[in-house]
C-alpha positions in Angstrom: 203.8 148.7 79.2 207.2 147.6 80.4 208.6 144.1 79.7 211.3 142.5 81.9 213.1 139.2 81.3 214.0 137.7 84.6 217.7 137.0 84.9 219.8 135.8 87.8 222.9 134.0 88.7 223.6 131.3 91.0 223.0 127.6 90.8 222.9 127.0 87.0 220.4 124.0 86.6 219.1 124.1 90.2 215.3 124.1 90.4 214.8 124.8 94.1 214.6 128.5 94.8 213.3 130.2 97.9 210.6 132.9 97.4 212.8 135.6 98.9 215.5 134.8 96.5 213.1 135.2 93.7 212.2 138.6 95.0 215.8 139.6 94.8 215.9 138.5 91.2 212.8 140.5 90.6 214.4 143.6 92.2 217.6 143.2 90.2 215.6 142.7 87.0 213.5 145.8 87.7 216.6 147.9 88.3 218.1 146.7 85.0 214.9 147.5 83.3 214.9 151.0 84.6 218.4 151.7 83.3 217.9 150.2 79.8 214.2 150.7 78.8 214.5 153.8 76.6 213.8 156.1 79.6 210.3 154.7 80.2 211.1 153.3 83.6 208.4 152.0 85.9 207.7 154.1 89.0 209.7 153.1 92.0 206.6 152.3 93.9 203.5 150.7 92.1 200.3 151.4 93.9 198.9 148.4 95.6 195.9 147.9 97.7 197.1 147.2 101.2 196.0 143.9 102.5 195.2 142.4 99.0 196.5 139.0 98.1 197.3 138.2 94.4 194.2 137.3 92.3 194.7 135.1 89.3 193.2 136.4 86.2 194.4 133.4 84.1 195.4 130.0 85.5 197.2 127.3 83.7 195.0 124.8 81.8 195.4 121.1 81.3 197.4 120.4 78.2 198.4 117.5 76.0 201.8 117.1 74.3 201.3 116.1 70.7 204.2 114.2 69.2 207.4 116.1 70.2 206.0 119.7 70.3 206.3 121.4 73.7 203.3 123.1 75.2 203.2 126.5 77.0 201.6 127.0 80.4 200.4 130.6 81.1 199.6 132.3 84.3 198.4 136.0 85.0 197.7 137.6 88.4 197.2 141.0 90.1 198.5 142.6 92.2 201.7 140.5 91.8 205.2 141.4 92.6 206.5 138.1 91.2 205.1 134.7 89.8 206.9 131.4 89.7 205.9 128.0 88.4 206.1 124.9 90.6 206.0 121.5 88.8 205.6 118.2 90.6 206.4 119.9 93.9 209.7 121.5 92.7 210.3 125.1 91.7 211.0 125.8 88.1 214.3 127.6 87.4 214.0 131.3 86.9 215.7 131.0 83.5 212.8 129.0 82.2 210.3 131.7 83.0 209.2 134.4 80.6 207.3 137.2 82.3 205.5 140.3 81.3 204.4 143.3 83.5 201.7 145.8 82.9 199.5 148.2 84.8 195.7 147.8 85.2 194.4 151.2 84.1 191.1 150.9 86.0 192.6 149.9 89.4 196.2 151.0 89.0 197.4 147.6 90.2 200.4 145.8 88.8 199.5 142.8 86.6 202.2 140.2 85.9 201.9 137.4 83.3 204.3 134.5 83.2 204.6 131.4 81.0 206.9 128.4 80.7 207.4 125.6 78.2 207.1 121.9 79.0 208.7 119.4 76.7 207.8 115.7 76.0 211.2 114.7 77.6 210.3 116.3 80.9 207.0 114.5 81.0 208.5 111.1 80.0 211.3 111.5 82.6 208.8 112.0 85.4 207.8 108.9 87.3 205.3 109.5 90.0 202.0 108.3 91.3 200.1 110.9 89.4 200.3 112.8 86.1 202.8 115.5 85.5 201.5 118.8 86.9 202.4 122.4 87.3 201.1 125.2 89.5 201.6 129.0 89.7 202.6 130.8 92.9 202.1 134.6 93.0 203.5 137.1 95.6 202.2 140.5 96.8 203.0 142.7 99.8 200.5 140.7 101.8 201.5 137.2 100.9 201.1 134.5 98.3 198.4 132.8 96.3 198.4 129.5 94.4 196.6 128.6 91.2 195.0 125.3 90.2 197.1 122.4 89.2 197.3 121.9 85.5 198.1 118.3 84.3 200.3 117.7 81.3 199.9 114.4 79.5 201.4 112.9 76.3 198.5 112.5 73.8 198.3 109.3 71.8 195.8 107.0 70.0 196.6 103.4 69.4 196.1 101.8 66.0 193.9 98.8 66.7 190.3 98.8 67.8 189.4 96.8 70.8 186.3 95.6 69.0 185.5 96.0 65.4 181.9 96.0 64.2 180.7 92.6 62.8 178.6 92.2 59.7 175.0 91.0 60.2 172.1 89.7 58.2 168.8 90.7 59.8 165.2 90.5 58.7 163.3 93.6 57.8 162.0 95.4 60.9 164.4 93.5 63.0 166.9 95.2 65.4 170.5 95.9 64.3 173.2 96.3 67.0 176.7 97.0 65.8 179.3 97.1 68.6 182.4 99.3 68.4 185.1 99.7 71.0 187.6 102.4 69.9 191.4 102.1 70.4 192.9 103.2 73.7 194.0 106.8 73.7 194.7 110.1 75.6 192.4 112.0 75.5 189.7 109.4 74.9 188.7 109.0 71.3 185.3 110.2 70.1 183.4 107.8 67.8 181.6 108.6 64.6 179.8 106.1 62.4 180.0 106.1 58.6 177.6 104.3 56.2 179.0 103.8 52.8 181.7 106.5 53.7 179.0 109.0 54.6 178.6 110.3 58.2 175.5 109.1 60.1 173.5 111.8 61.9 171.3 110.1 64.5 169.6 113.4 65.3 168.0 113.5 61.9 166.9 109.8 62.0 165.0 108.7 65.1 165.3 105.1 64.1 169.1 105.3 64.7 170.8 105.6 68.1 174.6 106.1 68.5 174.7 107.2 72.1 175.0 103.8 73.9 178.7 103.0 74.5 179.7 103.9 71.0 177.4 101.2 69.6 175.1 101.8 66.6 171.5 100.6 67.2 168.9 100.6 64.4 165.6 99.9 66.1 163.7 98.7 63.0 165.7 97.6 60.0 164.7 99.0 56.6 165.9 98.0 53.2 167.7 101.3 52.9 169.7 100.3 56.0 171.7 97.8 54.0 175.3 98.9 53.4 178.9 99.0 54.7 179.3 100.5 58.2 182.6 101.8 59.5 183.4 103.0 63.0 185.6 106.2 63.1 187.6 107.0 66.2 189.5 110.4 66.6 191.2 112.6 69.1 193.7 115.5 68.9 196.5 113.2 67.8 195.0 111.0 65.0 192.1 109.3 63.4 191.5 105.5 63.2 189.1 103.5 61.0 187.7 100.1 62.0 187.1 97.3 59.6 183.9 97.7 57.6 180.9 95.7 58.6 178.4 94.7 55.9 174.8 94.8 57.0 172.2 93.0 54.8 168.5 93.6 55.5 166.6 90.7 53.9 163.0 90.1 53.3 161.5 86.6 53.6 159.0 85.7 51.0 155.3 85.6 51.9 152.5 83.9 50.1 149.8 85.9 48.4 146.2 85.0 48.9 144.9 81.8 47.3 143.1 82.3 44.0 139.5 81.0 43.7 139.1 77.3 43.0 139.1 76.6 39.3 136.1 74.8 37.6 136.2 71.0 37.6 138.3 69.9 34.7 135.7 67.4 33.5 132.1 68.0 32.5 130.9 65.0 34.4 132.5 62.3 36.5 135.6 62.5 38.7 138.1 65.2 38.1 140.1 67.8 39.9 140.1 71.5 40.8 143.1 73.6 41.6 144.0 76.9 43.1 147.4 78.7 43.2 149.3 81.4 45.0 152.6 83.3 44.5 155.5 84.1 46.7 155.0 87.9 46.2 153.6 89.1 49.5 156.3 90.2 49.8 158.8 88.7 47.3 162.1 87.5 48.9 164.8 90.1 48.7 168.6 90.1 49.6 168.8 86.4 50.2 165.5 86.1 52.1 163.9 82.7 52.4 161.5 81.6 49.8 158.0 80.8 50.9 157.6 77.3 52.4 154.7 75.2 51.3 152.9 74.5 48.1 152.1 77.1 45.4 149.4 74.9 43.9 146.7 72.9 45.6 144.5 70.3 44.0 141.4 68.6 45.2 139.2 66.0 43.7 135.8 67.0 42.4 132.9 65.0 41.2 130.5 66.5 38.6 127.2 64.5 38.3 126.6 63.6 34.7 123.2 64.4 33.3 121.2 61.3 32.5 118.5 61.6 29.8 115.3 59.6 30.4 114.5 56.7 28.2 111.2 54.9 27.7 110.4 51.4 29.0 108.8 49.0 26.5 105.1 49.4 25.8 102.8 47.5 28.0 100.3 44.9 26.6 97.2 46.3 25.0 94.2 46.5 27.4 91.0 44.6 26.7 88.7 46.3 24.3 86.4 48.8 26.1 82.7 49.4 25.5 83.9 52.3 23.4 85.6 49.9 21.1 89.2 51.1 22.1 92.0 49.5 23.9 95.1 51.2 25.6 98.8 50.6 26.2 101.2 52.7 28.3 104.9 53.1 28.9 107.0 54.9 31.6 110.2 57.1 31.4 112.2 54.9 33.8 114.8 53.1 31.7 116.5 55.1 33.1 114.6 58.0 34.6 116.0 61.5 33.9 118.6 62.5 36.5 120.9 65.5 37.2 119.1 67.7 34.7 118.8 65.2 32.0 116.1 65.4 29.4 112.7 63.8 29.9 111.6 61.2 27.4 110.2 62.6 24.1 106.9 61.2 22.9 103.6 60.0 24.3 103.3 57.9 27.5 100.0 56.4 26.4 98.5 55.2 23.1 95.0 54.2 22.2 93.4 52.7 19.1 90.2 51.2 17.8 90.1 47.6 18.6 87.4 46.8 15.9 89.1 48.2 12.9 86.6 51.2 12.9 83.5 49.1 12.8 82.2 50.1 16.3 79.6 52.9 16.2 78.4 55.1 19.1 75.5 57.5 18.7 75.5 56.8 15.0 79.1 58.1 14.7 82.3 56.3 14.2 84.0 55.7 17.5 87.2 57.6 16.5 85.1 60.7 16.1 83.8 60.6 19.7 85.7 62.2 22.6 86.6 59.5 25.1 85.6 61.1 28.4 84.9 57.8 30.1 88.5 56.8 29.4 89.8 59.6 31.7 87.6 58.4 34.5 89.0 54.9 34.2 92.6 56.2 34.4 91.8 58.0 37.7 90.4 54.8 39.2 93.7 52.9 38.4 95.8 55.6 40.0 93.9 55.6 43.3 94.0 51.8 43.4 97.8 51.8 43.1 98.2 54.3 45.9 96.0 52.2 48.2 98.1 49.2 47.5 101.3 51.1 48.3 99.9 52.2 51.7 99.0 48.7 52.7 102.5 47.5 51.7 104.2 50.2 53.9 102.0 49.3 56.9 102.9 45.6 56.6 106.6 46.6 56.4 106.4 48.8 59.6 104.7 46.0 61.5 107.5 43.6 60.4 110.3 45.9 61.5 108.7 46.5 64.9 108.4 42.8 65.6 112.0 42.3 64.6 113.3 45.1 66.9 111.4 43.6 69.8 113.0 40.3 69.2 116.5 42.0 69.4 115.9 43.9 72.6 117.8 41.4 74.7 121.0 42.7 73.1 120.3 46.3 74.1 120.5 47.5 70.5 117.4 48.9 68.7 119.0 49.0 65.2 122.3 47.2 64.5 123.9 47.3 61.1 125.3 44.1 59.6 128.9 45.0 60.4 128.1 45.2 64.1 126.8 41.6 64.1 130.0 40.3 62.8 132.3 42.4 64.9 133.1 46.0 66.0 132.4 48.2 63.0 135.0 50.6 64.2 137.7 48.0 63.6 136.7 47.2 60.0 137.9 50.4 58.4 139.4 52.5 61.1 140.8 55.2 58.8 137.4 55.8 57.2 135.6 58.9 58.6 132.1 58.3 60.0 129.0 59.1 58.1 127.3 61.6 60.3 124.2 61.8 58.1 123.0 58.3 59.0 120.6 58.1 61.9 121.2 55.2 64.2 120.2 54.1 67.7 123.2 53.1 69.7 123.5 52.1 73.3 127.2 51.1 73.3 130.2 52.9 74.8 130.0 56.6 75.2 133.0 59.0 75.4 132.0 61.9 77.7 133.1 65.5 78.0 131.3 66.6 81.1 131.8 65.2 84.6 128.0 64.8 85.0 127.9 62.7 81.9 130.5 60.5 83.5 128.2 60.0 86.5 125.4 59.0 84.2 127.6 56.6 82.2 128.7 54.7 85.3 125.1 53.8 86.1 124.4 50.2 85.3 121.2 51.2 83.6 123.4 52.5 80.7 125.6 49.5 80.3 122.8 46.9 81.0 120.7 47.5 78.0 117.0 48.0 78.8 114.1 48.4 76.5 112.6 51.2 78.6 115.5 53.7 78.0 116.9 54.4 74.6 119.2 57.2 73.4 118.7 58.0 69.8 121.3 60.2 68.2 122.5 61.1 64.7 125.4 58.6 64.7 127.1 56.1 66.9 130.3 58.1 66.4 128.5 61.2 67.7 127.6 59.3 70.9 131.2 58.2 71.4 132.3 61.9 71.2 129.7 63.3 73.6 129.0 66.0 71.1 125.6 65.0 69.7 123.7 68.0 68.4 120.2 66.6 69.2 119.0 63.8 71.4 115.7 62.3 72.2 115.1 60.5 75.5 112.2 58.0 75.7 111.4 56.2 79.0 108.9 54.3 81.0 108.2 54.7 84.7 110.7 52.7 86.8 112.1 53.0 90.3 115.8 53.1 89.5 117.6 56.4 90.3 121.0 57.7 89.6 124.0 57.2 92.0 124.0 59.0 95.3 126.8 61.1 96.7 127.1 63.5 93.8 126.4 67.2 93.8 123.4 67.0 91.4 120.2 65.2 92.3 118.1 63.7 89.6 114.7 62.0 89.8 113.3 59.1 87.7 112.9 60.1 84.1 109.3 60.3 82.9 108.0 61.1 79.4 106.5 64.3 80.5 109.6 65.8 82.2 112.3 65.0 79.7 112.7 68.6 78.6 113.7 69.9 82.1 116.1 67.0 82.4 117.9 67.9 79.2 118.1 71.5 80.3 119.6 70.4 83.6 122.5 68.7 81.8 123.6 71.9 80.1 123.3 74.2 83.1 125.6 72.4 85.5 128.0 74.6 87.4 131.7 74.1 86.6 134.9 75.6 88.0 135.9 78.7 86.1 139.4 79.4 87.4 142.2 78.6 89.8 143.6 81.6 91.7 146.4 82.5 94.1 147.7 85.8 95.5 150.6 87.3 97.3 151.9 90.7 98.5 155.3 91.8 97.1 157.5 94.8 97.6 160.9 96.1 96.5 162.6 92.8 97.4 160.5 90.9 94.8 159.6 87.2 95.1 157.9 84.3 93.4 154.2 83.4 93.0 153.5 79.8 92.2 150.2 78.0 91.3 150.8 74.5 92.9 150.5 71.5 90.7 149.9 73.5 87.5 153.3 74.5 86.2 152.4 78.2 86.3 154.6 80.6 88.2 155.4 84.3 88.3 158.9 85.7 89.2 159.0 89.4 90.4 162.7 90.4 90.3 164.4 92.5 93.0 163.9 96.2 92.3 160.9 95.7 89.9 158.6 97.4 92.4 159.8 100.8 93.6 160.9 101.1 97.2 158.4 101.8 99.9 155.7 100.4 97.6 153.9 97.0 97.9 151.3 95.4 95.7 148.9 92.5 96.1 149.7 90.5 92.9 147.3 87.7 91.8 147.5 84.9 89.3 144.7 82.8 87.9 144.1 80.0 85.4 140.9 79.8 83.3 139.3 76.4 83.7 136.1 77.2 81.9 135.4 77.6 78.2 138.4 79.2 76.6 137.8 82.7 75.4 140.5 82.3 72.8 138.8 80.9 69.7 141.3 79.2 67.3 141.6 80.6 63.8 141.9 78.1 61.0 144.5 75.5 61.9 145.7 77.3 65.0 145.6 75.2 68.3 145.6 76.3 71.9 148.7 74.8 73.5 148.5 76.2 77.0 146.1 77.4 79.6 144.9 81.0 79.7 146.9 82.6 82.5 146.0 85.9 84.0 148.3 88.0 86.2 147.6 91.4 87.7 146.7 94.0 88.7 146.8 95.3 85.1 147.6 98.9 86.1 150.7 97.9 88.0 154.0 99.3 86.5 157.3 97.5 86.9 160.8 98.9 86.3 162.3 95.5 85.4 160.7 92.8 83.3 159.1 90.0 85.3 159.1 86.3 84.3 155.9 84.4 83.6 156.1 80.6 83.2 153.3 78.9 81.2 153.3 75.1 80.5 152.5 73.9 77.0 151.8 70.6 75.4 153.7 71.0 72.1 156.6 68.8 71.1 158.8 71.8 70.4 160.3 72.0 67.0 160.6 75.1 64.8 160.4 72.9 61.7 156.9 71.7 62.5 155.3 74.4 64.7 154.9 78.1 64.5 154.2 79.1 68.1 152.7 82.5 69.1 152.2 84.4 72.4 148.9 86.1 72.5 147.3 88.6 75.0 143.7 89.4 75.6 142.8 93.1 75.3 140.4 95.0 77.6 137.7 94.5 74.9 138.1 90.8 75.2 139.8 90.3 71.9 143.1 88.3 71.5 146.1 89.9 69.9 149.4 88.4 68.9 152.3 89.7 71.1 155.0 87.9 69.2 156.1 84.7 67.6 158.7 82.8 69.7 161.1 82.8 66.8 160.8 86.6 66.2 163.2 89.3 67.2 161.5 91.8 69.5 162.5 94.3 72.1 159.0 94.4 73.8 159.2 91.0 75.4 161.2 87.7 75.3 160.0 84.1 74.9 162.2 81.1 75.8 160.6 77.8 74.9 161.6 74.8 76.9 160.3 71.3 76.2 157.4 71.5 78.6 157.1 75.3 79.5 157.5 78.7 78.0 159.3 81.4 80.0 158.2 84.9 79.0 159.8 88.2 80.1 157.1 90.9 80.2 156.7 94.5 81.4 152.9 94.6 81.7 150.3 92.3 83.4 147.3 90.8 81.6 145.9 87.5 80.3 148.3 85.4 78.1 148.2 82.1 76.3 150.3 80.1 73.8 148.9 79.0 70.4 150.5 76.9 67.7 150.1 76.6 64.0 151.3 73.3 62.6 153.5 73.8 59.7 153.7 70.1 58.7 151.8 66.9 59.4 154.7 65.9 61.7 153.7 68.5 64.3 153.1 66.7 67.6 150.9 67.4 70.6 151.9 65.7 73.8 148.9 64.0 75.5 148.9 62.5 79.0 146.9 59.3 79.1 145.6 57.9 82.4 143.1 55.3 83.5 140.9 55.6 86.6 138.6 53.0 88.0 135.7 52.8 90.5 132.9 50.4 91.5 129.5 51.0 90.0 126.2 51.0 91.8 125.7 47.5 90.6 128.0 45.5 92.9 129.2 43.3 90.0 130.1 46.1 87.7 133.5 48.0 87.6 134.0 51.1 85.5 137.2 52.1 83.7 137.6 55.7 82.6 140.5 56.5 80.2 141.5 60.1 79.9 143.5 61.8 77.0 144.3 65.4 78.0 146.9 67.9 77.0 150.2 67.3 78.7 150.0 70.3 81.1 149.9 69.9 84.9 146.8 72.1 85.2 144.9 69.9 82.7 145.7 66.8 84.6 144.9 68.4 87.9 141.4 69.1 86.7 141.0 65.4 85.9 142.4 64.4 89.3 140.0 66.8 91.1 137.0 65.4 89.2 138.0 61.8 89.9 138.5 62.5 93.6 135.0 63.9 93.7 133.6 60.7 92.0 135.7 58.3 94.1 137.9 57.3 91.2 141.3 55.7 91.8 144.4 56.1 89.5 145.2 52.6 88.4 148.5 53.2 86.5 151.0 56.0 86.3 150.1 58.3 83.4 152.1 58.1 80.2 152.9 60.4 77.3 151.3 59.9 73.9 152.8 61.8 70.9 149.7 62.7 68.8 150.6 63.8 65.3 148.7 66.3 63.3 148.2 63.8 60.4 144.4 63.8 60.6 144.3 60.2 61.8 141.9 59.3 64.6 142.6 57.8 68.1 141.6 54.3 69.1 141.2 53.2 72.8 140.6 49.5 73.4 140.6 47.1 76.4 142.7 44.0 75.9 143.5 40.8 77.7 140.4 40.7 80.0 140.6 37.5 82.1 138.1 35.0 80.7 135.6 33.3 83.1 136.3 36.1 85.6 135.3 39.3 83.8 133.4 40.2 80.7 133.0 43.5 78.9 129.6 44.7 77.7 128.8 43.9 74.1 130.4 46.2 71.4 132.3 48.3 73.9 135.8 46.8 73.7 137.1 49.4 71.3 136.2 53.0 70.9 137.4 55.5 68.3 137.7 59.3 68.6 138.0 61.5 65.5 141.2 63.5 64.9 139.6 66.9 65.3 138.1 66.0 68.7 141.6 65.1 70.1 143.6 67.8 68.3 141.4 70.5 69.8 140.7 68.9 73.1 141.4 72.0 75.2 137.9 72.7 76.4 137.0 69.8 78.7 139.0 66.6 79.5 138.3 63.9 76.9 137.6 60.5 78.3 136.0 57.2 77.3 134.2 54.9 79.7 134.3 51.1 79.7 132.0 48.9 81.9 133.3 45.5 83.0 131.2 42.9 84.8 132.3 40.2 87.3 130.8 36.7 86.9 130.9 36.3 90.7 131.2 38.7 93.7 134.3 36.7 94.9 136.4 38.1 92.1 138.4 41.0 93.6 141.4 41.3 91.3 141.4 42.9 87.9 144.2 42.7 85.3 143.9 44.0 81.7 145.6 46.2 79.2 144.4 49.6 77.9 145.8 50.3 74.4 145.7 53.9 73.3 147.0 54.5 69.8 146.8 56.8 66.9 146.3 55.2 63.6 149.6 55.4 61.8 151.1 57.0 64.9 152.3 56.5 68.4 150.9 53.9 70.8 150.9 53.5 74.6 149.9 50.5 76.8 148.5 51.0 80.3 148.9 47.9 82.3 146.0 47.6 84.9 146.7 45.4 87.9 144.5 46.4 90.8 142.2 45.2 93.5 138.6 46.5 93.3 138.5 46.6 97.1 139.6 50.0 98.4 141.4 48.6 101.5 143.6 46.4 99.3 144.3 49.0 96.6 147.8 50.4 96.1 147.8 54.2 96.0 149.6 55.9 93.1 150.9 59.4 93.7 149.2 62.1 91.5 151.9 64.7 91.7 155.6 64.8 92.6 156.9 66.4 95.8 158.2 69.5 94.0 154.6 70.6 93.2 153.8 71.2 96.8 155.7 74.5 96.8 154.3 77.4 98.9 152.2 79.6 96.6 154.1 82.9 97.5 157.7 83.5 98.5 159.0 86.9 99.1 162.5 88.4 99.6 165.9 86.7 99.1 164.6 83.2 100.0 162.6 83.2 96.8 165.7 83.3 94.7 168.3 80.6 94.2 171.3 83.0 93.6 172.3 85.0 96.7 171.9 88.7 96.2 175.5 89.6 96.9 176.8 87.1 94.3 174.2 88.2 91.8 175.5 91.8 92.2 179.0 90.7 91.5 178.0 88.7 88.4 176.1 91.7 87.0 178.9 94.1 87.7 181.3 91.8 85.9 179.4 91.0 82.8 177.6 94.2 82.2 181.0 95.8 81.6 182.1 95.4 78.0 185.3 93.3 77.6 187.8 93.3 74.8 187.7 89.5 74.5 183.9 89.5 74.3 183.5 87.9 77.7 180.4 90.0 78.6 176.7 89.4 79.0 176.4 88.0 75.5 178.8 85.2 76.5 176.8 84.7 79.7 173.6 84.3 77.6 175.2 81.9 75.3 176.5 79.7 78.1 172.9 79.5 79.5 171.5 78.4 76.1 170.1 81.8 75.2 171.1 82.3 71.6 168.2 84.2 70.1 166.8 87.7 70.2 169.8 89.1 72.1 168.8 92.6 71.0 166.1 92.4 73.7 168.8 92.2 76.4 170.8 95.0 74.8 168.0 97.4 75.5 168.0 96.6 79.2 169.8 98.7 81.8 171.5 95.6 83.1 171.4 92.7 80.6 173.1 90.3 83.0 170.3 90.9 85.6 167.6 90.0 83.1 169.5 86.9 82.0 169.8 85.8 85.6 166.0 86.4 86.1 165.4 84.1 83.2 167.7 81.5 84.8 165.8 81.8 88.0 162.5 81.2 86.2 163.8 78.1 84.4 165.4 76.5 87.5 162.7 77.2 90.1 162.5 73.5 91.0 166.1 72.2 90.6 168.0 75.4 91.5 171.0 73.9 89.7 173.7 76.5 90.9 176.4 74.1 89.9 175.6 74.4 86.3 175.6 78.2 86.5 179.0 78.1 88.2 180.4 75.8 85.5 179.1 78.2 82.9 180.9 81.1 84.7 184.1 79.1 85.0 184.0 78.3 81.3 183.8 82.0 80.5 186.9 82.5 82.7 185.9 85.7 84.3 185.1 84.3 87.7 186.4 81.3 89.7 183.8 81.1 92.3 181.8 77.9 92.5 178.3 78.7 93.7 177.5 75.2 94.7 180.3 75.2 97.3 178.8 78.1 99.3 177.8 76.9 102.7 174.4 77.5 104.3 176.0 79.8 106.8 177.4 82.0 104.0 174.0 82.2 102.4 172.3 83.1 105.6 175.0 85.7 106.3 174.6 87.2 102.8 170.9 87.3 103.2 171.2 89.0 106.6 173.6 91.6 105.2 171.3 92.2 102.3 168.3 92.6 104.5 170.2 95.0 106.8 171.3 97.1 103.8 167.7 97.4 102.7 166.4 98.4 106.0 164.8 95.1 107.0 
């Protein structure tokens, strides 16, 4: 192999050389080499394949200058007569080249290798639109070839991280997301995570992911994940360490199961029992919260004390019998033995000779003869006593019957003493009713079924008659409409029930009372409300009018060229979700489908609820019904989850889901201050008796769908809303609800006896999610000329909230003022598809997502967007989405489907400072143009 160092004269530092001049230098160098290379001169002519251009065996690679060390760029080609470097469009001086020549033994072609050095000063002095670059140019007999351009950059790594990881405290099984943005550097730094100074290998732990934008994600936090985490950034120049972030995984305490109740602490009388539990399931760790609630519960207990029997005094001696004996008896009734007490000891009967032993029978002293006749005399006395008791009972029954007939004008068969002096419900309102006492009651009845309402408006119910009586276990059970067993007695009469209803009934007779009762329980009811719509790739919105239930299908959730018929329904029948313990159903059961449909982006389901939202008083859960009909908990609204997201507003819950099904909200009251919002309303209509007017007061859950059911039933019955509905805050303090009619105009109207006030137990109101609860009142005019009615309806919870409904109406339909049932916004079209279904124009939405999905050194990214839109919880859910900003905007669309408050969104964006566009100032023409361009881009 021969080696030649290119030499030449001429222009000193000049860098522009013509190729032919280079050939001359090459020829001169070759001649010098032949004369000085120890006699091993190269042949005068090196074989070369005619017509072959130089082929590069090695091309210069991209290189980085570390600190002040120059780098060498190499180039090798064959066949090559000469090779020169060209940097930034200028030829490198020949003196800066170092070349080597050799001969390829296999092909016999000349191989030339050339390299140059590039210094840091040369790169820093270059100022051009692109990086410093160099390229090789090789010559052969046929022509020239050029190599690839190799860029030369100065390597560096800045000291400060753009974002250091921040310490966090997370509950066990929660998601941990630590963000790290390495310092700026060339080449870009690679990131490695350390835990307690030990490298983390995500390939060995499936629970850890370090691939997403240098962030560290721990899907489910474990106790072993607590520690100090450090982000390491390194490139060819240096290594940098971030500030350490301390992660604490804590465990909130949980109660163990209650122990069994202890025995009563007293042997007899009034005492107490207790049971306990411990905060060990699990015990709080690493600063976790201690269990809330009581660790010990006490209840009163009453143990009946045993009472031993005691004898009464002896009776007088009987007359002396023919057998010369007299008797006396005593009874064990002073007191009689009770509760397992001992019976009296001793004889209950004594006998003795009444002649001092002088009486003789059959030539024997009387005391030696067995007194058989005395036993016969005792039996006669026993039967005589029983006969007298039967006669006394018969006389008592006859007396009670005569008394009841004398009281029939009041419409009450049996009235207790408290009812004669006033309404018994008002005497001790807080006292729970005694459901074991059997009474006959024909007063006010609170109904549950619409048919019962028809029966109760009949004047035959409020005008007490002796030929129809309803006997139930308790007057309270009648007022609730939940009597377990009823007996109907009747006589033949010509009166029938009101016309115009869907159910026809004939006159009740004694022999057909059983079919009548069966008819009451088999009436058809509506089972569900339903709406459908066809949606494609553009998405849209499905709304159930006047119910507060809606479904938002985002753009792109359905693949292109696909379309689905999506349905949504509300169960209006008996709820399939049976409450466990203190759990309460707070929303309707909403079904959306088809269940086998797959979406690529979470959709938003809006469900109304009736809870007064407060995390201090309620623990609210989202539940889903399985295919087997069982209900399973999806999540608690306060939990951290990546499967779905719940945002609880004062009157509705917005849920981000990725699967269709049947969902509902349940609540578990944590304290007695937990509040359900009830909507109270009063409806009125004329009775079949022209002088009677019926008031029906409803207390239903404050959800639009619950009130819509009431409105539908009242329209069917001809009822008229007399006052705008009001909200009643009903506390979970176990106190009942009272409904009363006040300020009835005297001498114009009168209310039926004992019907002015009705009371509903707490449990009936607290769990009133099956059928609308209402109470009926019947008012009677003194004369047909009275057409105006004014009174007050007071609905109040004992030791709770109170509302007054002011009734001021005309009972004539043509003079009655109409009160609107629903607001205008509830008349939305059920289904909207495409861009018109969304408040934010698609083009602006794309700009927002592109801006906020990109991490920013100042933290002005999607997390700030969420915070400005009052989304401060469970941000790990959005971190797992491909476009967190798009999901946040979908949630905004669901929350603002009625108001569409674009101005508030624009203000939030301006506060962040990353956009200055005010959405509310966009003209209609701009919106239409944006929608047209969007549709044209999507092939519409």
